[in-house]
N, C-alpha and C positions, 0 to 999 in steps of 0.2 A: 504493500499501499504507499502510497505517495501523498505526503502532506504538502500542499502547494500554499507558499504564501510567503514573507520574508520572517525571517525566526531571528531577526535580531532582539536584544533585551531591550529595546526601547519600543517592540508590540507593533515592529512593523512600520516603523516612520524612516528611520536612516541608525546612522549608527552615530548620531550628533548624542551630545549630552549637555548637562546644564550649562557647563563649562566651553560648549563648541559654538560654531559661527552657523547663522541662517546661511540657508539655501533658498532657492530658487522657487522652493515650493512653498516657502513662510512667504513669500509674495502674494501669493493667489489668494488668502482670505481677504488682506486688508484692501487689495485691487474691487472685488466682489461688493466690498462695503463701500463703497463709492457712490454708486447708483442711488440705491435707499437713502443714504446721507446725503444725497443734495437733490434727488428726486423728490423725497418727502416734503422736503422743505417748499419748492417749487410749486407742488399743489396745494400746499399751505396758503400761498399769495394768493389763490383765487378768492379765501374768503378774508374778510379784516379783525376776524377773530381771535386769529393769532400772531405772536409775536417775532416776527420772520424780518429778516430785510429786503428791501423792495425796494434798492436802489443799486447800479451797478457797484461801488467803493463796498457796500456791505457784502453784497454775493463775494466781491474778491477777498477780500476778509475772512466770509465762513469758509470758502475754499481750501485758503491758506491754513485753516483753521485744521480741517480735514484732512489736509495732507500732511499738517503737523501729526496727529492722531493716529493716522494710518501708517507712516512711516516709523512711528515708536509702537506700532503692531507688529512691524515685521522683527523685531526680537525678543518676541513676546516669548518662545519658548528659552529664547537663551537668559534674559533677564527677568524675568516674570514678574516681579516684583516692582522695581526699577519703574515696567513699561507701566502697570497698572496704575502707580503716583503719578505719572506721567499722564494719562489719561485723564483720570480724577481733578487734578489739581487744574490742568492746563485747558482742559475741556472747560470745564465751569466758568472759569475765570475769562477764555477766550468767550463763550456764548454770552456771556454778560456785557465784554466790550466793545461785541461787534452786534449788540440789539438784537441777538436771535436766542433767547430764553427757553423758545418750544421750541428751536429744531431738534431733530431727536439724532442730531451727531454726536456728541458724547455719549446719550445712552448706547448706541449703537456698537462703539467701540468700546464701552466700558464694559458689557455683554462679553466680547469677545476676550477683554482681559481678566475677567473674574473666571471665565472658564478655563482658560492658558494657567492663572496660576493655580486653580485651584487640579488642575489637571498633570502639573511638573509641579507641586510642593506637598510635603506630610500635611497628614490632616489636621494639625493644630495651626499651622501655618496658614492656611489657605482659610481656615475661619476665621482667623485673628485678621488678615489681610481683606477679607470680606467685609468684616465686620468693620475695618477700620475705612473701607471705600465707601460704606453705606452711612457712615455719621458724614463725612466730609461732602458727597453728593446730597445728600438730605437737607445738611443746612444750606449749600448753595439753592436748592430746590427752592428752598423757604424765604430767600431773598427774592425770587420770581415768582412766586405763587399768588394769584388775585385773590384766596380768601381761604379760610380754614379749611375749607371741603376742600377746597382745588389738594391742599398740600397732604390732606389727611390721605388723598386718595391716591395720591402719589407716593406717598409715604406704604401703604400698606404694598401696591402691587410693586416696588421698586422691593420691597424686603421679599416678599416671594419670589421673583425673580432672581434676585440675587441670589439667594439660601438655594435655589434649583438649581442655578446654574454651576453654586459650588460643588450638590451633589452630584451631578450630573461630572462635573471634569473629576472629582474624586472614584467616580466610578468609571471612566477613562481612566485613570493611573490605576487600577487596581485590576482594570482587564489588560493592560499593558503588562503590568508585574506578572499576572497568569499566562501570558504568552510566553514570556521570558522564561517563566518555569517551566511552563511546558517544553520551552526549545532545549532547555538543558536536561529534562528529562526523556528526551528524544535521543539525546546524544547518548546519556548514559546507557540509554535501551541499548544502541548502537553497541558500544560497549559490551553488554551484557549479552548481545546476541553471539558473540562468539565464545563467551564463557559457558553458555546454556549448553553450544552446540557441542563441547569439549564434555561439559559434567556429565548431559544425557550419553555419549557416545561411551563412556566409563563406565556409566550405569548400566547399560546395556549389556555390554563387553562382562561384566560382573555377573549380572542374571545370568546373561546366557552359559558362562561356564560353570557357575553353580547348577542351573537347571538341567543342563546337560551333559556338560563336558563329562563330570564324575561317572554318570549313568550311562553314555555309551564307552566310556573308556572299560569299566566295568563287563559289558558285554563282550567287549572285543575279548577281553583275555580269559575270561570265563569261560565263553563258547569254544574260543582256540582250544584253550588246553581241553576241556572234556570232551572235543570231539577226537584228541589223538588218543582217548581212554575207550577202549570196548567194554563198558559197561552200560548196557540198557537202561535200567533206572537214574544213574548218574545225569545221561543226556536227556531222560524225560524233565529230570527238574531242571536241568539247564536250559531247556527249550522254554517251560515254564518259567522258570526266572527273566529270560530274554525277552518273554511277550510280554510280561507285566511292566517288566521295565521301560520297555519299549512303548507300552501304550501311558504311563506316566509321561516318559518325556514329552509322547505327541500333544496331551493334553498340556503340559505345563506349556510348550513351543507355542500351541495355539492360544493359549490366555496370553501369552507375551503379543502374540500377531494382534489379538483382537482389541490390544491397548488402542491402538493408533485406526482403528474405524470408523468409530463415530467421530472423531476427530477431522479424520482429512474428509468428510460428506457432512460435516455440520450445514456446509454451507448451502445444501441440499433442503434442508427443514426438516421438519418432524414426519410430516407427510411423506416424504421419499423415504425417509428411513426405516419407520415403525413398521408397515403393511411386510416387509422380508424376515421383520424377527417374529412378529407373530403368524408367519405361515411356516418359518420354519421350526416354533412350538406346536403347531396344527397338526403337522406330519410325523411330530414325535409321540400324538395321542392327546393333547391335551385341547380340546376344544377355545379357542379365544374371538371372540369379538373385538373389534375395535370400531372406538367412534370417535371424531372428531367432531367437535362442537364451535360454531362463530367464524368467522373469517379471517384465514390463515392468513399470519404476516409474516415477513422475516425478523426472527430471533437473533441473538448475538450468540456467537457461537460457543460461550461457556456455555449458555442457557440450553442451548438444543443439545448439547454433549453429555449435560445433568437429567436432562427430562428422559434422555435415550437411555442413559446407567439405571437410571428410578422405574423405567420399564422392564428393562433386560434383567434386572434384579428380582422384581418382584416376579415376574413369569418362571423365572429359575426355581426361586421358592415354590412357587405355586406347583409347578410341577414336582418338586422332591418331596414335598410335604403334602399333597391333596392331589397325587397323579389320577385324572381322568376326569377332576373336577373341572366345569365349565368356567372361564375367568375372563372377567369382563375389562377391555381397557378401555379408559374415555381422557381424550385432549380435549383438553377448555380454552379457548382464546379469549381470555375477559381482557378491560381495560387497565393498561401498566403489569400484565401477569400471565403468566397458562399454566394452570392446572392440571394436575396429571393423578388419575385415580384407577388402581387396579383393584379390581376384586376377585377371589375366587371362592366358591360355591364348597358345600362338603362333599365328599368322594361317597359311592355308595356303598360305605361298609358299615358296618352295624357297629354303634358306641365309638366310631372315628374319636378324635380329639385331635387336632390338631397341634403338635409339638411346635415350639417357641423355638429351638433352634438356639446355637449361638449368640444369635444377635449381632457380629460383626457386618453380615451383609445390609442390616438396617441403620446399624451407626456410620457407615459408609455413607449408606445414601440421605440420613442426616447432617452430615459434614459437608456433603455440596449441594443441598440445600441452604443451610447456614452461610456458608461461604458467599450465596448468592444473594444474601439478606432475605430468602424466603424459610419456608417452614413444612415439615413433616412430620405426618402422625402415621401411628404403623399399629394395627390392634385387630383382635376379633370383632366381625362383622354382628350386626343383630341377624340372631337366626344363624349365626352359625357362618364358618369359612372364618377369612382371614382380608383385612382393607390394606390397604397404602395412599395414602391421601398427600400429594406434593403440592404448593404453591412455591411457583418461581418468580419472584419479579421480573420484568422485562427492561427496564427503566433504572437508574438512581430515584430514591425518594425523592419527591416533589412540593417540600415543605417552603416555609417561607423562608426567606433569604435576610437576617438582621443585620441592620446597618445603613449603609448610603441608601439602599432603595425603599427602603420605610421613610425616609428622609423624603425622597422624591413621593411615592405615595401620600403621606400627609400633607405637602405642598400643595399637592394636585386636590386634594379633598377643601383644604382651605381654601384656595382660590374659587374654587366650585362653590363656596357656600360665601365667602366674603366678596368677592365682587360685586355680585348682584346686592346682596346687601347694603353694601355703600352707595350703589348707583341709586338704588330704591330709595335708602332712606337717608343720605349725607347731604346737609346744604351746600352749597346755595341752589342747586337745582335737582332736587329731587322727583326720581317719575315716578314715586308714589305720595306725595304730600299728603297731611292729615290722617295719617296712620298711626292707630293707638300704638302702645307698648305690647300690647297681647297679640293682636294682630300683626302684628311685624315681627314677633317672634314665633307665631305661627308660621310664618311666609319663610322664615332664616330653618325654623326646624324640616319645612318639606324640603328644601334644597338641600339641606343636611343629608336626610334619609335619600336623597337624589344622587348623592357623592358618596356616599360612606362606601357602598360596596365598591370601589374602587382601591379600596386597600385588601383586595384579594383577586385584583386585577391579575396577576400571576399567575395564581392558581388556578381558579374558572374566570378566564378570559370572555368566552360566549355567554356565560350567566351576567356576567356583569353587563354586558352589549346591552341583552334584553333588555334586563333590567331596566337600564337608563333610556335605551328607545321606549321602553312600555311607558316608563312615567311620562316622557316628554310629549310623545302620544295622547295618552290620557289629561295632562296639565292644557296641552293647546285645546282639545275640543272641549274642556270645559270651563276652566279661568279664562284662557287665550281665546273665546270667544266675546267675552264683556269688557275686556281693557289691554290695548295697544301695548300695554307697559309689563303685563303680564305675560306675552309672547317676546317680549325684547330681552327678559331677566333671562330666558334662557338661549338665547343668542349671547349674551354677555359671559352666561357661564358654561358656554359651549366648549370649554378644556374637559370638560367630563366626557364628553361622548369624543371627545379627539383620543382622550385617553385611552377609553374602550375598546377604538376601534384600532388602534397602535397595539394596544395588550394584544388583541386576537391575531393579530400579524407577527408579533415576536413571541408570545408566548404558548398559542396552541400547541396541543399535544400530535405528534407525527399521524399521519393520517386521516387527521380534522382535517378539512380545506378550510383553508383561512379566506380564500376568495369573496365567500357573501359580505363579511362584514361593512365594506360602506355600503353594499347596497342595502343593507339593512337598516344601517346607521343613517342613511338620508330620509327613511320615512320619518324618523324625528323631526328635521326640516320642514319634509312635504306637509305635515302636520301644521307646523308653527306657522309657515309662510300662508298656506291654503284656509289657516283660521283667521289668519292679519285679510286677505282679500276679501273673504266669504264678511266679514266685519264689516268694510268698508262698502266696499260694492256689491252686497249683497251675494246667495246663494250662486246665481249665475257664475261669480268669479270663481267658484271653487277649484275647478277644474287647472284653469289655467293659474290659480294659485299653488295647486298641488305641485302642477309639472314645474313652475320654476323654482320653486322651494325646496322638489328632489333635485333638479339637475346642479342648484348652488350647495347643495349637501356635496355631493360626489363633489365637488369641487374641493371640497374643504377635506374630506374623509378619505378620499383617493390618494394625496400627497400623505397623510400619517400611514396607512397602511402601507404603502411603499417603503418608506422610513423604515417603519416596524419588520416589515419582511427583511430588506438590506439590511439589517443590525443582526437579526436574527440570525440571517444566511453568511453574513462574512465573519460573526464572532463564534456561535454554537457551533457549526459545521466545522469550522477549523479546529476547535477545543475537540471534537466527538472524534476530527478523524486521527488530530493527533494520540486522542488516550487508545483507541482502538488500534493504531500504529505499535505504541509502547507496550499493546498486550498481546500482538500480533505475533511482535518480532521475535521474541525468546520463543513465544509460544511454537512458532516456525521455524526456528532453527530444532526445538525438539522433534516435534512431526516429522523433520525433513531425514533425522537418524532415525527415528523409529520406523518410517516408512521403506527407508535402504535395509536394515536389518530385515524387515519382515518379507520386503521383496527377496532377501536372500535365503531367508528360511523355507520360503514357499517353494522356490526352486532346486532347492537339492536336500537338507537336512531331511526337512520334514517327510519329502520324497522318498530316500534313502531309510530313515525311520521306519517310516510305514511299510515298507517293502519287506523288511527281516522281522519286521510282526506277522506278517502275513504269512511268511516260510515258517515261523517258527510255530502259527497254529494251524498252517496244513498239515505238520510232521505231526502235529501232537492230535490232529482230529484222523490221519490217517495209519491204522495200526501198521500196516506192511512197509510205509515210509524208512526210508534210511535216516536215520534219525543223526550219525555223526556227519553225511555229508548235508542233513539241513545246517548242522552246527557251523558246519566249514561255511556255508553260504550265508549264514545270519552274520557269523566273525565279519564277511569281506564287505557286507550292508553297511553293518556298523564302525565298520572301519572308515568305508566311505563317506559316512555320515560325520563320521569325527573329524576327518580330513577336513571336508566343506564347513564343519562349524569353526576350523581351527583357520583357515583361510579366512572366512565372514572374521572372526576376532584380530585377525591380521589388519586387516581394511580397515578396522575400527579404529587400532592405535597407533597416532601419529608417531612417525618415526623421527626421532630427533635431528637428523639432519637431511628431513625432509626441504627446511626452505633455504639450505643450501646445495644442495644437490642438483646440477643440471639438469635440465629436459630431457628425455630421450630423443632424438633425431629421429 
């Protein structure tokens, strides 16, 4: 598996650190800021209500101020604290001097500077810098505010915005640190790849020698010696010993070969692995029924292997302790996990009680399940028989992540409640004048109920989106039909729906389509705008209002969905690929060695061993057979098997001079 992407410690930006120098990439963002910094003030000149330059000298001064601030932002990654001080002090002072107090030149530059400070600084430095910037900026805002109400609104919006940018910057910093950590782990995994190869090679060589070497040597020596002695009884005992030893060797080598089978074929999934396994048990006389429920999906290889082993061990136990009893195997694909149930009935033997066995097989199955964070239960079933149930998670637990993500969620909730409340009740121009304290409190609580589910947007994004959309539709169809302010407040708190759409795109589970999110959320804006049209122009205007509102909603929600999808794809996919690569590299090395051994065993040692077992069994079954000749043939086949196994062992042991020996011509 190849993980594409920059693996630099900086998280994919470049090799630049806090003491480096900016490059051409650092100039891109300041250039993109120029159009809104100068374009928005130009639009403001169309109204006399805003304090912006209206003459050529003023515009020249504003352009120079924009150039100064954006030039400082070029160094935002190199000297973030210095840059933010230049932006907040120089920007606010410059706006006052050029009589452009309401132009968003400083605000836009300030947002970028605060984000950069948080993204390239530690937690306390980022929070302290944000607080200092906020105090200075709001002091300058107080000098140019028209009223206490305007200043209160500015102070509230700026507090939420700067805190949100600090949180997002810290999340960006943590993500870059995570990528750097994964890059280092990938390098370590590459080193472990070679170590795992050598370790597995040594283990397999030791197992081969212990399993087969001693036994095959004993067969060669014993059979060859007895073949030269004219003693029929001794020859029979030697043939029996050779057959028994050969069968033991075949069983041990078969288990060794079987180790690799489910790992090699794990990519095919349980629907491909289990039917042959069940069919093999049926041929041995045990009826097996296999049932797969739910939509089969691709599972992690370790989950496939664990599920296969659970079924394999359970079928083996059923065949051993409940011979002839029917067995039912059920595999259920459920959200976040796969369930495996294997149960057998009671054999048709009077008074039969299933023995418990040694428990080693159950302990092994349970350890596999626990290693994946799952569970395994095994015990007598109701009405007799035995049942094994395993629940194997297919992904990591999806609990809440505490820290800066919680700060972002809290800010979104606060903004969704605070902004509509300020617009509704704060003078000098409240949109709901004359409302009493209790009625105002009811309105605030309603918006809190609307926004509070955002706290769970990472865990249940579609549920949060459905709740928010339904709330807005109901609100528009009831309160929105009476006063224009009621629908306007929904638009002021529009970050609630935008955040819900983003959450669906960024946090939906694999296999759950995220594309319907913006189209679903647009229904809320269709209801909001449609209610306004119907209130102003009658019910005949409702269809056009619904269409216009739906189109406006898509215009806002589609970008949020695209951004969420891009963030999820760029971040999660890289991390998942890196983690899978780390898990696979050492495993691939181990599997490669096992595969090499299994192929060698299949083609040589197993075949030679099976031959001398057949020769011994045939000679024992035939009273007229020449048992001395049979022993000689057994010894020859055992010697050939031993020779092949030693050749395989030699191939597994790297020679010390392998690195310096010249390649054969």
